[in-house]
C-alpha positions as CSV (number, residue, x, y, z in Angstrom):
1,M,0.0,0.0,0.0
2,V,1.1,3.6,-0.7
3,I,-0.2,6.9,0.6
4,V,-1.4,9.5,-1.9
5,L,-1.7,13.0,-0.5
6,F,-4.2,15.0,-2.6
7,D,-4.7,18.7,-3.0
8,T,-8.0,20.4,-2.5
9,N,-9.1,24.0,-2.9
10,A,-6.8,24.6,0.1
11,R,-4.0,24.9,-2.4
12,Q,-5.5,28.0,-4.0
13,N,-6.3,29.4,-0.6
14,L,-2.6,29.1,0.6
15,Y,-1.2,31.7,-1.9
16,P,1.6,32.7,-2.1
17,F,3.1,29.4,-1.0
18,T,1.4,26.8,-3.2
19,Q,1.6,28.2,-6.7
20,A,4.8,26.3,-7.5
21,K,4.3,23.4,-5.1
22,A,1.6,21.0,-3.8
23,V,0.3,21.4,-0.2
24,A,2.1,18.2,0.6
25,E,5.4,20.0,0.2
26,L,4.6,22.8,2.7
27,R,6.8,22.7,5.9
28,Y,5.7,23.6,9.4
29,G,6.9,22.0,12.6
30,I,10.0,20.0,11.7
31,F,8.6,18.2,8.6
32,S,6.9,18.9,5.4
33,V,3.4,17.3,5.2
34,K,4.8,14.6,3.0
35,E,7.8,13.9,5.2
36,R,5.5,13.7,8.3
37,W,3.2,11.1,6.8
38,E,6.3,9.1,5.7
39,A,7.7,9.2,9.3
40,I,4.3,8.4,10.9
41,S,3.4,5.5,8.5
42,G,6.6,4.0,7.2
43,L,4.9,3.9,3.8
44,R,5.9,5.4,0.5
45,V,4.1,8.7,0.0
46,Y,3.1,10.2,-3.4
47,V,1.5,13.5,-4.3
48,Q,-1.6,14.2,-6.4
49,T,-2.0,17.8,-7.5
50,E,-3.0,20.0,-10.4
51,K,-1.9,19.0,-13.8
52,Y,0.6,21.8,-14.3
53,L,2.4,20.9,-11.1
54,S,2.2,17.1,-11.4
55,K,5.3,16.9,-13.6
56,K,7.4,17.9,-10.5
57,Y,6.3,14.8,-8.6
58,E,6.9,11.1,-9.1
59,P,4.0,9.2,-10.8
60,V,1.8,7.2,-8.5
61,P,2.4,3.4,-9.1
62,E,-0.2,0.7,-9.5
63,E,-0.8,-0.3,-5.9
64,E,-3.4,-0.3,-3.2
65,Y,-3.9,3.3,-2.2
66,L,-4.5,5.2,1.0
67,F,-5.8,8.7,-0.1
68,I,-5.3,11.5,2.5
69,D,-6.2,15.1,2.3
70,A,-2.8,16.9,2.4
71,S,-4.3,19.9,4.2
72,L,-5.4,18.0,7.4
73,K,-4.1,19.2,10.7
74,D,-2.0,16.6,12.5
75,E,-4.2,15.3,15.3
76,D,-3.4,12.1,17.2
77,T,-6.9,10.7,17.1
78,L,-7.4,11.5,13.4
79,R,-4.0,10.0,12.6
80,S,-5.0,6.7,14.2
81,Q,-8.3,6.7,12.4
82,V,-6.7,7.2,9.0
83,L,-4.0,4.6,9.4
84,S,-6.5,2.0,10.8
85,L,-8.8,2.2,7.7
86,Q,-9.4,-1.2,6.1
87,A,-9.6,-1.9,2.4
88,G,-12.8,-0.2,1.0
89,E,-13.2,2.1,4.0
90,A,-13.2,5.9,4.0
91,L,-13.6,8.9,6.3
92,F,-15.7,11.8,5.1
93,D,-16.6,15.2,6.4
94,D,-20.1,15.4,5.0
95,D,-19.4,14.9,1.2
96,R,-15.7,15.8,1.5
97,L,-13.2,13.0,1.5
98,I,-10.8,13.1,4.5
99,A,-9.0,9.7,3.8
100,G,-9.9,6.5,2.1
101,R,-8.4,3.2,1.2
102,C,-9.1,1.5,-2.1
103,D,-7.4,-0.2,-5.1
104,T,-8.7,2.3,-7.7
105,Q,-6.5,5.4,-8.5
106,I,-8.9,8.3,-8.2
107,N,-8.2,11.9,-9.3
108,V,-9.9,13.3,-6.2
109,A,-10.1,16.9,-7.5
110,E,-11.9,15.8,-10.7
111,H,-14.4,13.4,-9.3
112,A,-17.7,14.3,-7.5
113,G,-19.5,11.6,-5.6
114,L,-16.4,10.0,-4.2
115,K,-18.4,7.8,-1.8
116,K,-19.1,5.4,-4.6
117,Y,-15.5,4.2,-4.6
118,F,-15.7,2.9,-1.1
119,K,-17.7,0.0,0.4
120,K,-18.0,1.7,3.8
121,T,-18.0,5.4,4.6
122,I,-17.6,6.9,8.1
123,N,-18.8,10.4,8.6
124,I,-16.9,12.5,11.1
125,E,-18.3,15.8,10.1
126,G,-16.9,18.8,12.0
127,Q,-14.2,16.8,13.7
128,V,-11.2,17.8,11.5
129,Q,-9.2,20.9,11.0
130,R,-7.6,21.8,7.7
131,L,-4.9,24.2,6.7
132,Q,-6.9,26.8,4.8
133,L,-5.2,30.2,5.3
134,P,-1.5,30.9,4.8
135,W,-1.0,32.6,8.1
136,E,-2.1,29.5,9.9
137,L,1.3,28.1,9.2
138,C,2.7,30.5,11.9
139,L,-0.3,29.9,14.2
140,W,0.1,26.1,14.1
141,N,3.9,26.0,14.2
142,D,4.4,25.9,18.0
143,E,2.1,22.9,18.5
144,Q,3.5,21.1,15.5
145,L,7.1,21.5,16.5
146,R,6.4,19.8,19.8
147,K,4.5,16.9,18.2
148,D,7.2,16.4,15.6
149,F,10.0,16.5,18.2
150,L,8.3,13.6,20.1
151,L,7.9,11.6,16.9
152,L,11.6,11.9,16.2
153,F,12.8,11.6,19.8
154,A,11.5,8.0,20.0
155,R,13.1,7.0,16.6
156,I,16.6,8.4,16.2
157,S,19.8,8.4,18.1
158,A,21.1,11.9,19.0
159,Q,24.7,12.9,19.2
160,K,26.2,14.1,22.5
161,I,25.8,17.9,23.1
162,S,29.3,19.5,23.2
163,E,30.3,20.9,26.5
164,S,31.3,24.2,24.9
165,N,27.6,25.1,24.8
166,K,25.5,26.6,27.6
167,I,22.4,24.5,27.9
168,I,19.1,24.7,29.8
169,Q,17.1,21.5,29.9
170,P,19.2,19.2,27.7
171,E,16.6,16.5,27.8
172,N,14.5,18.7,25.4
173,I,17.4,19.0,22.9
174,L,17.9,16.6,19.9
175,I,21.0,17.1,17.7
176,E,21.3,14.6,14.8
177,E,24.5,13.1,13.6
178,G,26.7,15.4,11.5
179,A,25.5,18.6,13.0
180,T,28.0,21.1,14.4
181,V,27.0,23.1,17.4
182,E,29.7,24.8,19.5
183,H,29.8,27.8,21.9
184,C,26.1,28.4,21.7
185,I,23.3,29.2,24.3
186,I,20.4,26.8,23.9
187,N,17.3,27.2,26.2
188,A,14.9,24.3,25.8
189,S,12.9,25.1,29.0
190,M,10.1,26.7,26.9
191,G,10.0,24.1,24.2
192,P,12.1,21.5,22.4
193,V,15.1,22.3,20.2
194,Y,15.8,20.1,17.2
195,I,19.0,20.4,15.1
196,G,19.1,18.3,12.0
197,K,21.7,16.3,10.1
198,N,24.7,18.3,8.9
199,A,23.3,21.6,10.2
200,T,25.7,24.2,11.6
201,V,24.9,26.5,14.5
202,M,27.8,28.9,14.7
203,E,29.4,30.2,17.9
204,G,27.5,32.8,19.9
205,A,24.0,31.9,18.5
206,M,21.2,31.9,21.0
207,L,18.3,29.5,20.6
208,R,15.1,29.5,22.7
209,G,12.7,26.7,21.9
210,P,10.5,25.4,20.4
211,I,12.8,25.6,17.3
212,A,13.7,23.3,14.4
213,I,17.0,23.8,12.5
214,C,16.6,21.4,9.7
215,E,19.1,19.3,7.6
216,G,22.0,21.3,6.2
217,A,20.8,24.6,7.6
218,V,23.2,27.2,8.9
219,V,22.6,29.6,11.9
220,K,25.1,32.5,11.7
221,M,27.2,33.8,14.6
222,G,25.3,35.8,17.2
223,A,21.9,35.0,15.8
224,K,18.9,35.3,18.2
225,I,16.2,32.8,17.4
226,Y,13.0,32.5,19.5
227,G,10.2,30.0,19.3
228,A,8.2,29.0,17.5
229,T,10.6,29.0,14.5
230,T,11.5,26.5,11.8
231,I,14.6,27.0,9.7
232,G,14.0,24.7,6.8
233,P,16.6,22.5,5.0
234,Y,19.6,24.3,3.6
235,C,18.4,27.7,4.8
236,S,20.6,30.3,6.3
237,A,19.5,32.3,9.4
238,G,20.9,35.3,11.1
239,G,19.9,38.4,13.0
240,E,16.7,38.2,15.1
241,I,13.9,35.7,14.2
242,K,10.7,34.9,16.1
243,N,7.7,32.7,15.4
244,S,8.6,32.3,11.7
245,I,9.2,29.6,9.0
246,L,11.8,29.5,6.3
247,Q,10.6,26.7,3.9
248,S,13.9,25.5,2.2
249,F,17.0,26.8,0.5
250,S,16.2,30.4,1.6
251,N,18.5,33.0,3.3
252,K,17.8,35.4,6.1
253,S,21.5,35.5,6.8
254,H,22.2,39.0,8.2
255,D,21.1,41.4,10.9
256,G,17.5,42.6,10.8
257,Y,14.2,41.4,12.4
258,M,11.8,38.8,11.1
259,G,8.8,38.0,13.2
260,D,5.5,36.1,12.7
261,S,6.3,35.5,9.1
262,V,6.6,32.7,6.5
263,V,9.1,32.8,3.7
264,G,8.9,30.3,0.8
265,S,11.7,28.4,-0.9
266,W,14.7,29.9,-2.7
267,C,14.2,33.4,-1.2
268,N,16.9,35.8,-0.1
269,L,16.5,38.7,2.3
270,G,19.2,41.4,1.8
271,A,21.2,42.6,4.8
272,G,19.2,44.8,7.1
273,T,15.9,43.7,5.8
274,S,13.3,43.8,8.6
275,N,9.6,43.3,8.8
276,S,7.0,44.9,11.1
277,N,4.7,42.4,12.9
278,I,2.7,44.8,14.9
279,K,1.1,48.2,14.2
280,N,2.3,51.3,16.1
281,T,-1.4,51.8,17.1
282,G,-1.6,48.2,18.4
283,N,-4.7,47.7,16.3
284,E,-5.5,44.4,14.6
285,I,-3.8,43.6,11.3
286,S,-5.5,42.8,8.0
287,V,-4.0,40.6,5.3
288,W,-5.0,40.4,1.7
289,H,-6.3,37.0,0.5
290,D,-5.6,36.6,-3.2
291,E,-8.0,33.8,-3.9
292,L,-11.0,35.4,-2.1
293,Q,-10.0,39.0,-3.2
294,S,-10.7,40.2,0.3
295,N,-8.9,41.4,3.4
296,F,-8.9,39.2,6.6
297,I,-8.3,40.4,10.1
298,V,-5.7,38.0,11.5
299,G,-5.0,39.4,15.0
300,R,-2.5,41.9,16.5
301,K,0.6,40.3,15.2
302,C,1.4,39.3,11.7
303,G,4.6,39.8,9.6
304,M,5.1,38.9,6.0
305,L,4.1,36.0,3.7
306,M,6.6,35.7,0.9
307,G,6.3,33.4,-2.1
308,D,9.0,31.2,-3.6
309,Y,12.0,32.7,-5.5
310,S,11.5,36.3,-4.2
311,R,14.2,38.5,-2.9
312,T,14.6,41.9,-1.1
313,A,17.3,44.5,-1.4
314,I,19.5,45.5,1.6
315,N,17.6,47.5,4.3
316,T,14.2,46.7,2.9
317,S,11.4,47.7,5.4
318,I,8.4,45.4,5.1
319,N,5.0,46.4,6.4
320,S,3.0,44.3,8.8
321,G,0.6,41.9,7.2
322,S,2.4,42.0,3.8
323,V,1.8,39.5,1.1
324,I,4.7,39.3,-1.4
325,G,4.1,37.0,-4.4
326,M,6.6,34.7,-6.0
327,C,9.5,35.7,-8.2
328,C,9.7,39.3,-7.0
329,N,12.7,41.5,-6.8
330,V,11.7,43.9,-3.9
331,Y,13.5,47.2,-3.7
332,G,12.6,50.9,-3.3
333,E,12.1,53.7,-0.9
334,G,10.1,53.6,2.3
335,L,7.9,50.8,3.6
336,T,6.9,48.2,1.1
337,P,3.3,48.0,-0.2
338,K,1.2,45.4,1.7
339,N,0.5,43.5,-1.5
340,I,3.2,42.9,-4.1
341,E,2.1,40.8,-7.1
342,D,4.0,37.9,-8.6
343,F,6.9,38.7,-10.9
344,S,7.2,42.3,-9.7
345,W,10.4,44.3,-10.2
346,G,10.7,47.0,-7.6
347,I,8.0,48.6,-5.5
348,N,8.0,52.3,-6.6
349,N,6.4,52.3,-10.1
350,A,6.9,48.5,-10.2
351,S,7.4,46.9,-13.5
352,N,7.1,43.2,-14.5
353,Y,10.1,40.9,-14.1
354,K,11.0,39.7,-17.6
355,F,10.5,35.9,-17.6
356,E,13.9,35.1,-19.2
357,K,15.6,37.3,-16.6
358,A,13.7,35.8,-13.7
359,I,14.8,32.3,-14.8
360,E,18.4,33.5,-15.2
361,H,18.5,35.0,-11.8
362,I,16.8,32.0,-10.1
363,G,19.4,29.8,-11.8
364,N,22.2,32.0,-10.3
365,W,20.8,31.6,-6.8
366,K,20.4,27.9,-7.2
367,A,24.1,27.6,-8.4
368,L,25.2,29.3,-5.1
369,K,23.8,26.3,-3.2
370,G,25.1,23.7,-5.7
371,E,21.6,23.2,-7.3
372,K,20.2,23.6,-10.8
373,L,16.8,24.9,-12.1
374,S,15.1,21.9,-13.6
375,S,13.0,21.9,-16.8
376,E,10.0,20.9,-14.8
377,E,10.4,24.0,-12.5
378,I,10.8,26.2,-15.5
379,S,7.6,24.8,-17.1
380,V,5.7,25.5,-13.8
381,L,7.1,29.0,-13.6
382,K,6.2,29.7,-17.2
383,Y,2.6,28.5,-16.6
384,I,2.3,30.9,-13.6
385,F,3.8,33.8,-15.5
386,D,1.6,33.3,-18.5
387,R,-1.5,33.0,-16.4
388,R,-1.0,36.5,-15.1
389,L,-1.2,38.0,-18.6
């Protein structure tokens, strides 16, 4: 049996993070959604998403399938219900499939009346939560970091913590083999601290849990990182960071503040870039929702939501509750606008990023981390670029 994580309308609702990736690829806590189900189940996990994105993912083999909504919130009871499904059984929230086990490959997004594919359906209407709004990634990160830490703690062997570090509550710290952590201050009394394989935490860094520093990530000298923060694989983190997520291969390497924010993959924040996460008035913050074309009140603290492949110039000042699309080159005077469209070049009299130049520049950034831009990625980006016209 294999797991197939399928996208729903949650993918459109999670702009700007799911234009170039499926929901299953989103990271919060320690894992991406796909990695989490792999760790929980021990099964191979595949992704079912929109046609233009599907070429990025491995084809689903002919097998028995356990279909699972990729946007589901990780809850212990639901997790057990899903994994205990027998052949022909499915969980539904009214007419909406939560998870189901069958031997027929279903394109969930294109089929109505999904109950006909299952011999037995179990209705648990109103008992599940789904990731439906992009700022929920920050709101859920603290709880998910703690759950993921417990999942890993029981399964892997940690390396010994170097005596050069100043440690508070070492039993809440998990450092994987290959990681380098010397002359740091790590306080795990407020939540667990996970440091992944081959990660580097440089001397003088200060970490206060719950925090995940994922595989291959680098925390720079003197960095101040508060919970609940996830530094994704092969990201670079410096300055002051609080309650934020860097997805993967992104850089916030220098001084400057980032709080209550989510940054996509392959982004770069220029030195001195800072975001506001609270209004001077203390009033509630509104965030623009692209799919619904409406502003949402999200509370008194919210930083920025930045899509994949976007970058800021040095000393960029980002407004609270800002949504920055993908493939943007953000520079200009004063506070940034709260809504910056995909493929924007600059913020004052912004023009469109020429597609060929965008691809060239993304390729340059990938080369800095020893990676290449694939033909599948270029095809996805061209689709998104053309859709804007």
